[in-house]
C-alpha positions, 0 to 999 in steps of 0.5 A: 170888393165891394163892401155893403153898408146898412144905415139906419135912420140916423145915418149911422152904419148898423153892423150885420147880425154875424158881427153882433153875434161874434161880438155877444160870443167873446164879451160871454166868453171873457166874462166866464174867464174871468169869472173862473179866474175870481173863483181861484183864490189869490196868493194870499188865501192860497190854501183853499186852492181846489184844483180839481174844481179848476179847468187846467186852461182856467189856470192858465189864464189866470196866472197869465191874467192875474200873475204874469209879470209878479211871477216872472221875477220870480221863475229862473231862466231854462236850465243848462243843458248840453248834450251828453252822450251815452258812454259819457253818462256811462263813465259818469255813473261808474265814477260818481253816486248819489249819497242820502239820509232818511232818519226819523219816524216822519221820513220812514212814515212818508214818502220823501225818499221815495219821491228824492229816487223817483225823481233821480230815475225819471227826469234826473235820467240817473241810473248809478248807484243810490246810497241812504243811510237810514235808522228805519227798520230793514224792511222799511224798504225792501222791495222798494228799490232798484238794486242800484240803491243801497240801504245801510243801516245807521250804526247806534254808536254814531246817533248821538241822541243826547248831544243836541238841543235840536232833535234833527242835528243827531241826524244832519251830522251823518251828513259828515259821515258819509265817505265813512259809511261808503268805505264798508261798501265794497260794491262802491269802491269805484264811487269816487265822487259823491252827491249829497242830496237832502231827501226833500230835494226833487230832480227835474233836469238830468242830473249829469247835465247839471254836474257837468255844467258845474265842474265846467265852472268850477273845475271841480273834477280838476282841483287837487291838493287843498281838500274841498266841498262843495256847497250852494250858497245859502238863500239867506246869506245874512245868517248863512254862508253855504246851504249842505242841502247839496253836497260835492264830495272826493272820496279820496280828499274831502274826509278832511274836510267832513271832519273838520266840520263834524268838530264843529258840529259837536262844539256846538250842540245847541245849534239848531242849524249845521250851516251854523257849523259851517260858518264856523269852519269857514270864520275860524280859518281851517280853509288852510287844510279844508276849502268850503266852496259856495256855488252860485245857485243862479238857475241850478236849484229853486226854492218854490215859493207859494202856489202862484208859482208852483202853478206857473211852473206846473204848466209851464212844465219848466223844472229846475235840475234841483228843487228844494221844497219839502220841510221849510219854510217854503212849503208852508207856503204851498197848498196840498192841493197844489203840492201834489199835482207840483210833485206828480209831474215833476215825477211824471206819475202816470194816471194810476199812480197819481190816483194813489195819491202817494206823493207829494205830501209834505210832513213838516209840522209847526214844532219843526217850523222852527229849525226850518230855514 
């Protein structure tokens, strides 16, 4: 093939007109992307991010060109994925239940509980029993959930209103009463394993897959003898050993651990953290009759930390099995617009559900931030 060249008077090659036009168009595109990306606030000013005025493509370009190297350091590896048969899922849901607690006016007036359960049902693909202990009026959740969600009213004698300095501790204490409440519900008699979640956690991947992987690594369902409780290691290891946002309990053997933990909470009424009482149990050699087992966080649990990280996850559609984001110091770093879009994607909301703007609101306030980690 012969290539025809045009020369100007100086003898230099003159690019064809089409090449000039193409080059100009490329410059315009690059300039446009750069301009649009610059209109998106960086992580130091993420609170002013307005997703409604920015196209998905521009957000993605911004993330790729401005934050790729930095963001990649904070994004976990792909969650464990292992095929689970329908019979294996049915067996798991027959002897396992999710336990949640929802207390206080903010929880009753918000949608954290609904979000958590919806994430369990959709991306978590868990259709089994969910037990909720709450102080909300009974009518608050009437007709809100399916028949496998069991709402239990907290007993007045269990709410120690005046004992604790930190208001939330009288509610967190209910984590140690899960088995006691379950024993009052005949419908839950077949349940052998209890998985507790804080309601500000979203489930972003099949729950049984994570449970199966944890069991395989820690032999959770094969342990006999010493009563055990399983929790993830705390993200602040210098201060706390374990984090109680996720707990695995055995219905028949873990009650002794819960009694020990509750006693530790009761003798430290001025602590603002239930993790401190866990430290007490571990440090005071109660391991002879209760084993507090720390699970490595790995990629099972994430604490999204700011707009940039969530924008990355939104476009990657890369959701960890557990996402602990609300009601914490981490939530304060996420703008409302990004939070709502992220939650909508995790919950896999359809267009009409997104238009309701029901989900994705953080309820943290400065007055409660000091009790957050």
